[in-house]
N, C-alpha and C positions, 0 to 999 in steps of 0.2 A: 256897438259891440264889434269885437275883432274875431277873426277866424282862429280858433284854437286847436283844430284838428283837421288834417287833410288826408285824402287817400294817396296811393302811390302815383296817381295821375295828376295830383294837384287840386282836385275838387274838394271844397270845404265840406266837412261833415258836421262840425259843431261850431257854435259861436259862443262868446263869453266876454266878460269885462276884464280887459287886460290890465294887469297890475305892473308888469315889467316886460319890456321888449329887449331883444338881443339881435346881433348881426348873425346871419347865416350865410352859407356858401352853397350856391347851386352848382353841383357837379354835372358835367355834360354826360348824360347817360340815363339808364332806366333804374329807378329805385326798386327796392324789394322790401318785404316785410321783415322787421327786426328779429322776429322769432325764428326766422329761417337763415340767420347768419351762419356761415360756413357750409351752406348747402352745396353739394357737388353731385353731379351725375357720374356714376362709375359703370364701366363695363366689367362684368364678371369674367372669370376664366372661360365660361361657356358662351361669352359674348352677349348674354342678356344684360339689360340695363337696370340699375337701381339708383335712386336718389336718396342721399342720407346727409344728415348734419355731420360734418367731419369732426365736430366737437364731441360727438356722442358715440363714435365707433369704439369697438373693443380691440385695442391694439396690444393687449397684454402678451408679452412673449414674442410679439412680431417685431423683432428688433432690427431686421435687415431684409434685404431682398432674398437672402438665403432662407428666410422663414416662409417664403411663399410656397404654398402647396405642401407644407410639412405634414407628413403622415407617418403613422407607426406601421412598420412591417415586421411581422414575426419571421425569424430566420430558421425556426425549427418546427417541422411538421411531424406529428406522431405517426410513425410508419404503420402502426397497428390500427389506427382509427382514421376514418375518412374525414378530411377537412378539419382536423383538430390541430390547432397551432398553439404554441407556448408564447404567451405575451411577454413573459419575463426575458425571453431571448429575442430581442428586437433590435431593429435599426430604424432610425428616423431619417427619411429622405424627403427632399423638397421637389418642386416641379421641374428642376433642372435635371433630375435623374431620368435617364432614358428608359423607355419600355423596350422589351424585346419579345421575340417569338418563343412560344413554348418549345418549339423544336430545337432552340438554342439553349434551353435550360441546362445548366451544368457545364456550359462551355468554359474552358479553362485556358489561360495563358501559361505556357510552360517553356522552359529551356530544355530541349531534348539533349540528353547526355550522349554525345557522340564525340568522335575524335576532334581534338582541338578546343573543346569547351573548357574554359578555365573555371574550376569550381572553388577557388580560393576567393573569399570575399575580401574586398578592400585590400587587394594585393599591392596597391601602390600607396597605401597608408594616407588616405585623404584626411587632412587635419580636422575638417568639420565633422567627420564621422568618428574619429578617434576621440575628439573632445566632447562628443555628445554624451558620453558616460564618464563619470569621474569616480565612481565607487570602486574602491580597491577590490581586485579579484573578480570584478564583473566583466562580462563580455562587452567590449568597447569597439565598435566598428568592425566586428567580425573576429577580433583578436582578444585574448584574455591575458591580462597582466595587472600588476599593482601599480599605484601611482608612480612609484620610483623605479619601475622596471623598463621605462621607455624614454628615450630622448629624441627630440627632433633635431635634425642637422640641416643647415642651409634653408632656414625658414620652412621647414616641413617637407622638403623634397625627399628626404631619406629618414630612416629611423635607425637608432642604435640601442639595442636591448642592453639594459643594465643587468637584468636577471633573465628569467625564462619568459619568453613571449610565445604563445602557441595558439593554434586554431584547430578545433575539432572538425573532422571531415568524414562524411559517409561516402563509400565507394561502391561501385558495381562489383559483384562477385565475378571471378574468372575473367579479369580484364587487366591489361597492361597500362601503367601510368608513368608519365614523366614529370618529375618535379624540377622546376628551373627557377633561377633567381639571379639578381644582380647583387654583388657584394664588393666591398673594398675595405681597406684597412681603416679602423677607427682609432686605434691606439698602437703604439709601437710594441711589437712582440706579441700581439694578440691575434689568434687565428680564427677564421670563420668556422662556425659549427652549426650545421643544419641537420636535424634528426627527424626521421620518420619512425613513429612508435605505434605498434599494434595495441589496440584497446580491447578489453574483455577477451573474447575467444577468437578475435580476428586472426586470420592466417594470411600473412604476406610473405613474399619471397623476393629477395634482392636479385636484381639482374645486372645492373651496370654501375652501382655506386662505387665499388672499388676499381678505379681506373686511373692510371697515371698518378696525379697528385690528389686523387680522392683517397681518403683513409676509411677503411671499412672496420666497423666496430660492432657488428651484429652478433646476436646470440642465437645460435642455431639449435633448435630442438625438434626432433622428429621431422627433419627435412623442411621446416619452415622457420621464418625469422621472427624474433620478437621486436627488434629494432635495428636500424642501420643508419649510418651518418655519412655526411660529406664534410670533411675538414680541409679547408683551403689554407695552405701554408704560404703566405705571400709577404712580400716586402711592403713597406709603408706606402709606396706609390702604386702598388698593384691594384687593379680592379678588373672586373670582367663578369660574364654571365656563365653560370655553371648549371649542370643538370645531372640527374640520375634517373634510371628507370627501375621500376619494381613491378611485381605481379600481385594483384589482389586475388586471393584464393576464395576462402569461404569465411563465414562468420561463426561457425560452430564446428566442433569436432565430435559432436554426438551423433551417432548413426541414427538415421531416420528423423532427426530433429528438423530437417529442412534447412534452407539457406536464407539468410537475411543479409542486409547491407553490411559491408565491412567497415568497421569504425577505426579510424586512425587519428593521431595527433601529429601535426607538423610543428616542430619546435625551431625557434630562432634563438641562438645562444651566443654568449660572449660579447664583448664590447667592440663590435665591428658594425659597419654600415650595411643595411639591407634595403632592397627596393624591388618592386615588380616581381612579387612572388607568384608563381603560376604552377598549377597542378592540373594536368590534362591527360585524357585518354589518348593513346597513340595509335596510329594506323599501321597495320601489318600488310605490306604490299605484296611480297612474293609468296609463291606457293609454300616454300619452306617456312617463311615467317608465319603464314596463316596456319600451317600445321603446328607451329609452336604454341598456338593458343591453348592446346591441350596439355602442355607440359607445365606441371606445377608440383605441389608438395606431396603428391601421392607416394606412399612408401614403395620402395623398389620391389620387384618380383622376388629377387633373392635377397635375403637379409644381409649378405656380405657384398652386395653390388652397390656401387656409388650411383648417385642420381644421373651423372653423365653416362655411365655405363648402361644404365637402364634406358635412358632416352635414345642412345645410339642403337641399342638392341631393338628398340621398337621402330626405329626409322628404316623404312624400306630402302631408302637411297643411301643411307649411311653418311649424310652430309650435315647433320645437325651441328657437329663440332666446328664446321667451317662457316656457318652462316650465323652472324650475330643477330640478336633480336632487337632491331631498331635502336641501335646505340644512340642515346640522347646526345644532342649537340649543344655546346655552350652558346650557339647562336639562336637558340629557340626564341622565336619572337614573342613578346609579351602583349597580351590583350587583357584589359581590365574586365572584371566580372560584369560590370554594368555597361560594357561596350557591346552594342548589338552586332557590330561587325565580328566580334569574337564569340559572343554568346547570343546568337539570334533567337529572338522570342517568336514562338509559334502559337497558334490558337487552334484548338480541336474541340469538336462537339461530341457528345455521347461517348466520352472516354471512360470506360469502366476500369475499376481498380484491378490490379493483378499483383502477383507476388514477386519479390526479389528473385526467387528461384526461377521463375518463368523467363526472366531476362537472359538466362543462360541457354535457352533453347535456340537451336539453329535447325535449318531445314537440310536434310541429307537425302538425296535420291539414290536409289539402287542403281549401280552402274549398268547392270544388265537389263533393267526395266525401270525407266525414269518415272513411270506412273506410281511406283512404290516409293513413298516419301515418308521418312521418319522425322518427327519434330522432337529433338532430343538434345541432351547435354552430353558432350563428348569429353572425356578426360584420358590421360595417357594410359591408364590401365585398360582402356577399351580398344587400344590399337593392337593389330596383329600383323604378321609378316605377309608381304605381298604373295609369296609362294604358297601361302595357305588359303588364298582367295578361293571361295566356294565351299570351304569347310562348313559343314552344317550337321545338325543333329537329325538323324533319320530313325524311323521305326523299321525294324527288320520284321517283316510280316511272316508268321508261321506258314510253312509250306503245307500242301495237302498231306504229305507223308507225316509231317510232325503232328498235324491235327488228328491223324488216324491213331497215333499213340495216345494223345490226350486232346480230346475234343475242345477243351477250354484253354488251349495253349494261348499265352499272351505274347504280344510283340515285345521284342527286346530293343534296346537303344544302341545305335552305332553312330559314331561321329567320324566323318571322312569327307573328302572333297571329291565329288563325282567325276570331275575331269581326269583324275588320276586312276579311277577304278576301271576294271576290265568289265565291259558290259556283256550281257547275254540276253537271249530272247525270252519273252514271257513264257513261251511253251517249254522252256528249259527250267523254269522255276521249280525248286524242290528236288533237282536232280541229285541222286545219292548213289553210292556204291554199295552193292549187295554181293554176297557170296552164295552161290547155289550149293546147297549142302550135298546134292547128288554128284555134281561134277567138280566142285570146288573151283569153279570158274567165276571170275569177277564179271558182273553185269551191272548196267546203269539204268535206273528208272526215275522218272519224275512224278509218276502217279501210279498207284496200284489199287487193286480192289481185293478186299478180304475174302478168304475162302476156307473151306474144310473139304476133306476127302468125301467122296460119295458113299464111303463105307461107314461114315460116322453115324452113331446111333441117335444123335441129337438133331437129325434133320427131319424136314417134313415137306410135303408138296403144297405149293400155293399157286394161285392163278392171277393173271391180269388181263384186262381187255386191251387188245392191240389192233392196229390197222385203221380202217375207215375208208372213205372214198368209195370207188365203184365196187370194190370187193367186200365192203362192209366190215364189221368188227368180228374179231376172232379171239378166243381165249388162248393165252400163252401160259404154259406151265413152267414153274420154277421149283428147283430143288434148293431149299434154303435152310440154313441153321435156324432153329426155332428158339423161342424164349425158354428160359428155365422156370419162369413164373407165369402162371396162367392169367390171362386177361379176364377181369370180372365179367361174367355173363357170356364168355366165349371160351375158345380153346387157347392153345399156345401160339401166339402170333410170330411173324418173322423177327428174328433177332437183329438189332442194330447197335447193340452194346457189345463191341468186340475190340477192346483196346489192344492193338497190335504191340508186340514187343514185351508184353507184361506176363507172358505165360512161362517164361524160362525154358527149361529143358524137360520138365515133368510131363507136360501134355504134348500131343502131336495132332496134326490135322485130322487124324482118324478118331480122336477121342475128345478133343477140346469142346467145351460147351459155351453157351452164351453167358455173359456176365452182365446181369441186368441192373445192378446197383450202380448208379451214376455218381455216387458220392465218393468213390474210391477208384484209383487207377491200378490197384494191385489186386489180381484175382484171388490171391490167398487171404485177402482181408475180409473174412466173413462170408456169409452166404447171400446170394441175391435176394432182395425182398420185394422188388417191383418189376413188372414187365418192361420191355423197351418202350420208350416214349412215343406217343402218336405225333404226327406232324399235321400241318394244315395247308390246304390249297387256297385259302383266303388271304390275299396280301395285307388286308387290314389287321390280321392276327399277327402282329409283328413279332410276338414271342415264339410262335410255333410255325410260322410260314416257311415253306421251302419250295423253290420253283420245281424241284424234282419230287415233290410229294406225290406218292402213287397209292392207289387203292389195291390192296392184295386180298384175295379171297382164299379161305382155307377150303378143305374138301367138303366141309359142311355148309359152305356159302357165307360164313361169317366174314365181315369186312374188317381190315386193319389198315390204318393210314401210316405208311412208313416212308422214310426218305430213301429213294432209290440208290443214292450214293453210299448208303451205309449198310445195306443188306449184305449178308455173308452167303455166297453161293456154294453149293456142293458140287465138286467135280473131281474126276479122277486125275485131272491135270494140275490140281492144287499142289504147289511146291513149297517146300520150306527153304527160306533164305536167312542167312545171317546178315544183319544190318551192320556195316562196317563202322559207321559213326555211332558213338555211344553218347547217350544223354548225360548231362552233368550228374554226378553221383552214382552212375552205373558203371561197374567195373568190367563186366563181360559183354560181349556182343549179344544182341537180342535176336531171337527167332521170330521171323515174320512169315505169314502164310498168304500167298497170292498166286494167281495164274499168270505166268509171264506173257502168254499170248494176248491177254486182255489189258496188260499194263502198258503205260506210255514209256517207251524207251528214250534215253537221251545219250549224249556223247560224253565220253570221259572228261573232255575239256570243260564241260558244263557243270561238273560236280560242285555242289554248294552254291549254285545260282539262286539268288534270293531276290525277292521284291523289297524295295526300300521306299518308304514314303516320308516326304518332308512335311513341313508345316501345312502346306496346301494340299497334300496328297489325299486327305480324307474329304475333300470338297470337290469331287469331280462334277463336270458340267455335262448333262445328257443332251446331246445335240439332236438325236433322233432315237425313237423307240417304236418297235412294231411287235405286236403279239398276234397279228393277223386275224383278230376277231372281227375287225371292220373290213368289209369287202373292198373298201376304197383306200387301201394302203399304198397304192402307187408303186408297187414292186412289179417289175417285169421279169418273166422267165424266158430265157433264150431270146430276149429282145421283144417278146410279145407281152401285152398287158394282161393276158388271161392265162389260166391254167396253173397247175401245180399246187394250189391251195387245197388241203385236205383236212378233214375233221378227225379228232381222236388222238390228240397229242398226249401230253402227260396226263391231263384229266380227260375224261371221256368226251366232254362236250367242247373241247378247245380245238382251235385250228392251228395248223402248222404248214410249212412248205416241204414238199417231197421232191428231191432232185435225183435224177439218174446220172450215170457216168457222163462227165463232161458238160452237163447242163449247169447253167448259172442263173442267179437272180441278181437284179440290178435296181438300185434306187438312186435317182439323180435329180439335178436341178433344184427347184424350190422345194420339192418334196423332201429333200434331205435336210432342209432347214426348219424342221418341225418345231423346235423349241428356241430358235434364235431368229432375229429380224434380218431383213434383207441387207443390212450393212455389216453383218458378221463376216469376218475375214478368216478363212481357213489357213492361209499361208503362214508358215512358221510355227504352227501350233502342233502339239503332240496328242495323238488319239489312241484309244484302245477300242477294240471291237469285242463285245461280249455277247454270248448267245447260249441257248440250249441246243444240243444235238445228240443224235445217236446214229450208229452205223447199221446198215442193212446189207447183207451179202458182202461184208468186208469193205464197205464204202468208206472213203476218206474225203477230206477237204483238200482240193488241189491248191487253191490260193485264195487269198482275200486281198482285194485291190482297193486302194483309196486314191482316186485319180485315174487318168487314162494315158495310154501311150507312153512316151518318154517321161511324162510327169507322174506316172503311176508309182505308188509306193506299195509293194507287195509283201505279204507275210506267208511263209517264212522268207527271210531275205538272205539266208546263208544255208549251207548244207550241213545240217546238224545231226543227221541220222547216221546209223552205222553204214547204210548204203549211201555213198557220196552223191548219187544222182537223185536221191529221194528228197523232195522238198515239200512233202505233204504234211497235213495235220491229222494224226491218228485219232480215231473215235472209238468208243466202246459201244457195245450193243445196248447198253442202258442209256436212258436219258441222263445227261450230265451237263453241268455248266462249263463253258470254256471262255477263256480270255486270251486274245492274241494282240500283239503289239510290242513295243510302241511303233506307231506309224506317224511320220512327220510329213505334213503337207508342204510340198515345194511350191505349188501354185494354188490358186483359189478355185480350182474346179470342184463342182458339187457332184461327186460320183463315188458310189460304194458298190462293190461287186463281190459275190461269193460264188465259187465254182467247185463242183464235186469232181472226184476222180475215182475210177473203178466202181464197182458195185453201185449202191445208191445210199443216200442219206436223207434223214429228216432234220429240219432246223426250225427253231421257234425262238421268240422273244429276243430279237436282235437289237442291240444297243450300240450306237456310236457315241463314245464318251470322250470329251476333252479332258486330259489330265495334266496336272502340274505337280512338280516335285515328286514324280514317281520314276524310279530307276530300277533296272534289273541288272544286277552285278554279281560277280563272283565274290564270295565273302572274304576270301584271302586278300583280294585286292583292296579291301577297305582298311587293311592293317598297315603300319609303317614299314618302310623298306627293311628296317632292322629285324622285323619279324617275318620277312619273306614276302611282304605285301608291296603295294605300289605307292603308298602315301609318303610324302616327304618327311624324313626324320625330324626336320626342324620344327614340325608342327606337333611333335609328341615329346613327352618327358622320357626319361631313361627307362621307366617301367612300362613304356608303350601306352600310357594313358595320354589322351589328347591334352595339349596345353589350352586350347580354345574350344569352347562349345560351339562356336560359330566364327566364321571369318568371311566377310563380304566386302566388296569394293563399293564405296559410296562417293558421290560427288556433292560438294557444297555449291552454293549459288555462284561462287567465283570459279567454278570448274576445277577446284582443287580436289584431288582424289585421296581418300583415306581408306585404309584397310582396317575394318572395324570388327571386333569380336563381340561387341555388345555396347549398349549405351549406359552411361551412368544413371540417366533418368529419362523416361519418355514423357512427353507432354501432349495435350490436345493441340490441334492445328492452330487454334487461336493464340497459343502461347508465343508464336513467332512474332506477333504484333505487340507483345508486352515490352514496353520500353521504359528504362529509367529516365526520369525527368526531374528537373528542379521546378517545383510548384512555386510560381512567383506570387501567388495570391492576387494576381492582376495588379501588382503594386511595383512601382519603379524602385522602391527601396527594398533591399534584401533583409532588412531588420524588422523585428516586431515593433508595432506601434499601437498605442491605445488612444483612441479618439473620444474626447468627452462629448456627451450629448445632453448636458444640462440635467435638470431635475424634473421628474414627472409629477402629476397631481398628487400622488401618494407620498411624495417627498423622497422618492428613491432616486439616487444619482444614477444616471444612465451613461454607459460608455460602450464603444464597439472596438474590439481588439482585432487587429490584422496581424496574423502570425508571421513569423520570419520565414524566408524561403526555406523549403525543406525538400528532402529527397522523397520522391513518390514513384510509384510504378503504375503505368497506365497502358491500356490496350488501345493503341492508336495506329492509324494507317492514313495514307494520302487522301483517301476518300472522306475522311472525317475532318479535314482541314476546314477552318471557318474564318471569316473576315476578322481582322483585328478589332473592329468596333463591336463585335459580339462577345468579346471576352468579359467574363464576370456575370453573364446572364444567369440569374437564379430564380427559382420558384420561391415566392414569398407569400405570406399570408397577410391579408388586409381585412380589418373589421368592416363588415357591411351593416352591422347592428351591434348592440351592446354585447351580444354573446355569439353572433354568427360570423364566421370567417369565410372568405373566398380566396382562391389562388389568383395571383397575378405574377407577372414576370418582369423583372427590372434588372438593369445593369448596375452592379455594385462595384464601383471603381474607386479604390482608395486614393488614387492620384487626383480625384476631383472632390475629395471630401472637404478640405479646408477652403472656405469661401466659395464652395461649389454646391455639391449635391447633398451634403450632410447638414442636418438642422438639429436644433435643440428640442428636447421634449416639451419645453414651455411653449414652443411655437406650433404645437399640434393644432391643426384647424386653421392656421393662418393661410390666407390666399392673396394673390396679387390682383389688385383692381386698378383699372386704367381710367383716368379722366383727362380732360384737356390740359391740365397742368402737370401731368406726369403719372407714374405708376406707384401705387402705394400698397402696403401689406397690412392687412388687418383681418379680423374674422368675419366671415359672412354671417350676418344676423339671421338669415333665413326669414321665417315668418314671425320671429320673436322681436317685433319692432313696435315703437310708439309712433302715433300719428297725431297731427294737430287737429284739435276740436275747438272751433271758435266759440261754442256755447258752453264750454267747460269753465266753471268758476267766474271770476270777475275779469273779463277780458279774454277768455279762451285759455287753453292749455293742452299739453301733450298727454295722450291717454294710451293705455295698452290695448290689446285686441279685445279685452273684456270691458273696456270703457272706464277702467280705473285710472287714477292719476299715475303718470309715469313716475316711478320712484326717483328721488334725488340721487345723484351719483350711481344710477343704475347702469349695469353693463348693456342694457337694452338700447339699441341704436334708435335714433329718431329719424323718421321718414320726412321727406319734403317733396313738394311738387317739382317736376323737372324744370318748369319755367322759373323756379327760384334758384336754379343751379348757378353757382359763382356768386351768391349773395355774400357781400363783404362789408365789413365796418370800416369807414373812413373817418379820421379825426385829425384836425389841424394840430401840428406839433407845437405851435405857438400857444401857450396857455392863455394869452390875451384874446385869442380868437376862438376859444372853445370853453365849454363848461363841462368837460369830461364826457362820460358816457351819455349824459343828457343831450349833448349836442352832436353825437356821432351820426353820420349819414350812412344809410344802408343802401348800397348800390350793387347792381349786377356787374361784377368786375369785367365781364366779357363785353359790356356795353360802354364802359367809361372811356372817354377820349381825353388823353392827357393834354391836348392842345399844343401850342407852340412855345410854351415857357421853357427857357433853358436854365433859369436860376430862380431863387425865391425873391419875390417882390410883391409884398402884400398890397401895396398901393395900386398896382395895375392888375391885381387878381391872380398873381402867380404864387399860390399858397402851397407850402410843404405839408403834405398829409402823411399820417401814419396809416398805411394800408394794412389790412388784416388786423386792425386794432381789436384788442380784447381786454377784458377785465379779469381780475383774479378773485379767488375766495369762493366759499360755499354759496351756491345759489347765484353765482355771478350773472349779471344781466347779459353780458356779451362774452360767452365762453370762448376760449381759444380752440383752434383746430388742432386735433391730435396728430395730424399727418402733414401739416404745413399747407401752403407756404407760410413761413414765419413773418412776423411784422417787418415792414420795410418802409423807408421814407421815399415818397415820390412827389415831385412837384407837378401840380395840376393847374391848368388854367380854369378859373372859376368865375362866377358872377356873384356879387354881394347882394343880399336881400335882408329884410327885417322879418322877425318872427316873434309872436307873443311867447315869452318865456314863462310867465306866471299869470294866472288869472284867478279871479275870485270864484270859489265854489263852496256850496253849503257844506258845513261840517256836522250840524245838528238839525234834524228835521223830524216832523211827526205828521201823521195823518189825523185831521180833526173833522168833526161834522160841520158842514156848512148849512145853517138853517135856511138860508135864502135859496140855495140850489138843491137843498136836500140831498147832498152827496158829500163824499169825502174830499178834502183838499189838503195839500201839503203845506205845512207851516215851517219856515226856516227860522232857526233861532240863532245860529252862529255861521260865520264864513271863515274859510282859510284860503291860503294861497296854494293852488294846484299847479303841478308841472307836467302831469301826464294823465290822459284819459284812457279808460279801457274801451273795449269794443261796444260795451253797453252804455257808454256816455258818462259813467261814474269816474270820479277821480281815483287813480290808482297810485299816484305818487304826490305827496305834499312836500312843501319846502322844508328842507332840513339844513339849518345853518352849519351843522357839524359835518356835512358832506364836504370832502376835500375839494371836490370839483366846483363848489358853489363860488361864484365870482367874489373876489375880495372887495371889490367896489361896493358891494351891497352888504358886507359884513359890518361896516363902521359908519357912524354918523359923520356929518361934514366936519364937526369940530374934533374928530379923532377919538372920541370916547367910545369904547367898545360897547356895542349894544348886543344884548343877549335876549333872545325871545324866551317867553315863558312857556315851559313845557306843561301840558295839560295835567292837572291834579284831580284825580278822581274823587278824593275825599271832599275837596272844596266844591265839587260839582254836584254832589248829592243833594236831592230835594231842592234844586235851584229853581225849578220851573213849576207853575201851577197849571194843571190840566184838569178841566171839569171840576174846578174848585178843590182839587187835591194836589199836594206837593209831590212831584215826581222827578226822577233822574232820567234825563234823555242823553244818550251817549252814542255817537256815530263811530267812535274808534279813531277819529282824526286828531291831529294836534290842534291845540287851541291857540290860534294866532290873533284872537280878536283885539288884543291890546296893541298890535303892531301898526 
């Protein structure tokens, strides 16, 4: 017998009777098992190893290296739902796409629109861009034209329009632009014509198009232009670069509609040659040019004024007419849109969107206080004359005398420049002229107290508790006008409803009564219905609280809370005066009743001294406040820390300070900084001192000092009394509020001192208050000079009404000074960072492009659109600058299960799409696997693989994880052992040396040594082999690798040997009883010729003469007569054998070659 089956080591496993031998070739190397042919060990992307048959992997859609790592990423996340992404809006990216950080999400590449940036696309007419689109009327390379409207000259270096060629452009509002271009004659007698046309509601204004040989053909409407042109009249040989400047205003004329980008068209017309078209924002260098930025289409102040007249009128230097606005030069250098030297690309992270309108914001700081910054848009109507600087709207505060006539008097509005006004002291506020009806002499008072004669029948006696300290409290009696209406549960309390000036000439101080009805200012208007209102000593009662609220007792001991400032005393010194000033609508002078000895006198020069408050005037800052209720108030009296504090001020249980003649109280050092920190600076600030006080024995305040020695600021600061030597502050015997100032600190000393003179005084509730926008001025000085005032006539109209509500000097960031009456629009501070940009979509091409991404599993064609460059508005600053390689970082959604998404961050870079980062939807799931022979792309089978089971079927087979046969042509990959990696089929290419697949050798390619053969020579063992040999067809025995390497011829040095090619094997057998051994034995009935055994020793391949690989030498008999084997016939075979005396059919399923 011969060996008919060996293992991979050459050991014989089965013996049989050989029917035919053949030559075989022993390859130098290690053999492998045929079922593992194409086995390779791969490294996964995570570097784990897997061994698979390359013939069984799933490579569907994995067509190239660009398929590796292909994954679907959703580009749209529902803003209202957490981690909800839209799969229909997706991009397919491979493993070449870069990841990025979440902090770079939204990072964008832009071209910041600044001076010098060319916003004309394809201004040099690149042929490849122009020819990219051929549809008539479509945008082609940035320009729009029909097929017949453009000719190339000199192989595309220039273009010559046959008809109209144009490009739509969006501009920044409120910006100057220069359009420049090269042109030369194209045909005899034809002139160049370049036109700028306003689209929709765009407002543009020509600046320099009509100059020398420029021909202006604009249509002017309401001071802005519809279009304007440059027409060059040149000879045939003329050529050059020409330019014109214009102003981009706004995109709408609707009030309140906001501002958007300004849309224009740039037209190239006539049959002449054009090249290097450029449209750029221009730089304004000088102060006058910078100021020009506000000059545009705003209608003039006077309807009959020209624009130039208006601009010159608003110009404080009068030089506008002499300074041109950056006249464009024909030498303007050209830079292409895609030239980064001309249009540098920048990358920013966290750039929020903003509006076109915000790009008009500039920072303007107040010239007198640089900490006051306005972020605003400035236009020409906002400018004012320099001589009107400081003009502002002020509230004229009603004086104490005005409030005595009408307690609810409201402030009026006055507009003036304080630097021109004549100032007065706060103690003079309300100074008015009165005529004494007894003497007919003129007298001047700033504060009076109402009275009636002591013979008046409407008076009554009341009491208050006074004093305190060592002498204790004492009752003080008052003769006061009483209410006309009785207080419920009490008697008639002190009257405080006594509107001076409203009694006419009917009543007199001897007969006038209280008018308790606060709803009217006219005593004749009905009878009083309610008593005088009560006040409150509780500061939390904001509606009724008064610092001079006092408890009055009637003779029956009933209490009445009344404001001490509004009681009406009865005295034989009560005098009738006529008030010289008459309120609006009052024809005759009014009668007033007061005691001149208790009134505050003022000088004639201070008549109509008023307090004026600006915008900040109602926001005083209290630096220090003392009501002396705390024993540690840190006030010193006469330089000592103790003494002077007494109880029983306005309210019975309150404390106050008592000062005798020439005594003083002082607060200084850190004690004066009660409500400010240690860094607070007094120098240069304006202060008022407020307090409650009363006079005892004719006591007065001698002076109030802020600071010491030569640096002291004292009040009063001038001699304003009738007696030139008198610089005191008069007080009344009643507790009353006083306010003195303004005091301006020259140094930063912390020192406040109040000194008494003559008699004695009581003082309480002292406040040091920093004030801004508070002025004390004579009313007449707030009027124009034409009305006898001090204000410049240029700031007022002919009817004396102010031209400007405000006029303040502001500086911009370039130190240019503007005199501004108001701003066209105010913005938040972050508007200053709003910049117009060209959004490049992170793409080098400025044009829109659609990238195909194949067809997904649902049959939907997928594509990704990159939009064309567009104008955008982003809030950007230097701190947001990002590296170029972070551009395009986006938050994307990636599926982590069939329904669950998670966020990831990837760079989406269209420049890398083709042959780079973009993949087709069919490649979803493809990964890159690396083996010794290279890198291959296919799908990771995961756990869904088949493995070899030697016990399966007849000779073993591949089974799935459930033990079932691995389906034919299944997408399931087949696993192999790592030691079978590189298992390859080798077959001699000479058909005389092989019998096809039957004689293929299965070797580990990594172990095969080619030897020293340089060419084919079968005689010496240099045999040419087909490496990676495979068969084709369904169920093929040697399947081809799906990833390569492909079949190739290789000459290998081999040794020749003999091998049994066919042997006899039983085809029909049965088990019969053996009476001798009393057991079953196998009986063979027929034999066939076998070519291959299974693992169980049974024949799995019988001789088939129809096999194309069967040797021809064995197909024919020696005499050349074709011999055909007889195929087994089942019908003839039936009942052929006798078993246990019965005819039976025994069939093994083999071919019957018994006659061969």
